[in-house]
C-alpha positions in Angstrom: 56.5 196.0 163.1 55.3 198.3 160.3 58.9 199.3 159.5 59.9 195.6 159.2 57.2 194.9 156.7 58.2 198.0 154.7 61.8 196.7 154.6 60.7 193.2 153.5 58.4 194.6 150.8 61.2 197.0 149.6 63.7 194.1 149.5 61.2 191.9 147.5 60.7 194.7 145.0 64.5 195.2 144.5 65.0 191.4 144.2 62.1 191.2 141.7 63.7 193.9 139.6 67.1 192.3 139.7 65.9 188.9 138.7 64.2 190.0 135.5 66.3 190.5 132.4 67.3 188.8 129.2 66.7 185.2 130.4 65.6 184.1 126.9 68.1 186.1 124.8 70.2 184.4 122.2 73.6 185.6 121.1 74.3 185.9 117.4 77.2 183.5 117.6 74.9 180.7 118.9 72.2 180.9 116.2 71.8 180.3 112.5 69.4 182.8 111.0 67.1 181.2 108.4 66.1 183.8 105.8 64.4 181.5 103.3 62.9 178.1 103.4 62.0 175.8 100.5 59.6 172.9 100.9 59.2 170.2 98.2 57.8 166.7 98.0 60.6 164.2 97.2 59.6 162.7 93.9 60.9 159.2 94.5 59.4 158.9 98.0 56.5 160.3 99.9 58.8 162.6 101.9 59.2 166.3 102.5 62.4 167.9 101.2 63.3 171.1 103.1 66.0 173.6 102.0 67.1 176.3 104.4 69.0 179.4 103.4 71.1 180.4 106.4 72.7 183.8 106.3 76.4 184.2 107.1 76.3 187.2 109.4 80.0 188.0 109.2 79.8 188.3 105.4 76.7 190.5 105.4 78.0 192.7 108.2 81.4 193.4 106.6 80.0 193.7 103.1 82.7 191.2 101.7 80.3 189.4 99.4 82.1 189.7 96.1 83.2 192.1 93.5 86.8 193.1 92.9 88.6 189.8 93.8 87.6 189.8 97.5 87.0 186.7 99.6 85.2 183.7 98.3 82.8 183.5 101.3 79.2 183.3 100.2 76.6 185.4 101.9 74.4 182.4 102.6 74.6 178.7 103.0 71.9 176.2 101.9 71.2 173.1 104.0 68.8 170.5 102.6 67.3 167.4 104.2 64.3 165.0 103.9 61.9 163.5 106.3 58.5 161.8 106.6 57.0 165.0 108.2 57.9 168.6 107.8 59.2 168.8 111.4 61.3 165.7 110.9 62.9 167.2 107.7 63.7 170.4 109.6 65.2 168.4 112.5 67.4 166.4 110.0 68.5 169.7 108.5 69.2 171.2 111.9 71.6 168.3 112.6 73.7 169.5 109.7 73.8 173.1 110.9 76.5 173.9 113.5 74.2 176.2 115.5 70.6 176.4 116.6 68.1 177.3 113.8 66.4 180.7 114.3 63.3 181.2 112.1 62.2 184.7 113.3 63.9 186.4 110.3 62.5 184.0 107.7 61.4 186.3 104.8 60.4 183.8 102.2 58.7 180.4 102.1 58.9 178.7 98.8 56.7 175.7 98.1 57.1 173.3 95.2 54.1 173.0 92.8 53.5 169.3 93.4 53.3 169.8 97.1 51.1 172.8 96.7 48.7 170.7 94.7 48.6 168.0 97.4 47.8 170.6 100.1 49.7 173.1 102.2 47.9 172.8 105.5 50.8 171.1 107.3 53.2 173.8 106.2 51.0 176.7 107.3 50.1 174.9 110.5 53.8 174.5 111.4 54.3 178.2 110.8 51.2 179.2 112.7 52.1 177.1 115.8 55.8 178.0 115.9 56.6 180.8 118.4 59.5 181.9 116.2 58.0 182.0 112.7 56.3 185.2 111.7 53.0 185.2 109.9 54.3 188.0 107.6 56.6 185.6 105.7 56.1 185.9 102.0 54.9 182.7 100.3 55.8 181.6 96.7 54.8 178.5 94.8 57.2 177.4 92.1 56.2 176.1 88.7 58.5 174.0 86.6 61.4 174.0 89.2 61.9 172.8 92.7 61.8 175.0 95.7 65.3 173.9 96.5 66.5 175.3 93.1 64.9 178.7 93.8 66.5 178.8 97.3 69.9 178.0 95.8 69.4 180.7 93.2 68.6 183.3 95.8 71.7 182.6 97.9 74.2 184.7 95.9 71.8 187.6 95.5 71.8 188.8 99.1 73.2 192.3 98.9 74.3 193.6 102.3 72.2 194.8 105.2 69.8 197.1 103.4 68.6 194.8 100.6 67.0 191.6 101.5 66.4 188.6 99.4 62.6 189.2 99.6 62.9 192.8 98.3 65.2 191.7 95.5 62.7 189.0 94.6 59.9 191.5 94.6 61.8 193.7 92.1 62.5 190.7 89.9 58.8 189.5 90.1 57.6 193.0 89.2 60.0 193.1 86.3 59.0 189.7 85.0 55.3 190.5 85.3 55.8 193.6 83.3 57.6 191.6 80.6 54.9 189.0 80.5 52.1 191.6 80.2 53.7 193.4 77.2 
């Protein structure tokens, strides 16, 4: 009788080990990695305008982003959409994207100045409640231009795997701050 229980417990332990695994994993070919997100208030309506910078992994991995007459494939694509709420705008943008949006690698959140003056609680609440978004995402507030314009400007500046758009932007901000001080 004791041997029977030992076999049952042993089988349960083996089955338990075999049933665990990558049940929630996502393949790179099924996701669209969002590296930057711009949020504006649409001037003509009381709606959010969201701009998502989605990296093209094949371009970044092979390093074929330009120079020397190579291919014309851009390292990132920008998708923009509007909605009454922030989540609705993201949902509308996700319908344009061929794959599922993946926010875990978002490095930069850009907020338009008019929206920042109205309040940014809803934006931060969405990031805080999302299980994908990281709280280490850098936040910028634009002045004089829309967040969408900044996101579109950053798109051609992605430089391979080692340099991210956030580190490039840091270098440019540090440079422009030095220029403004002198």
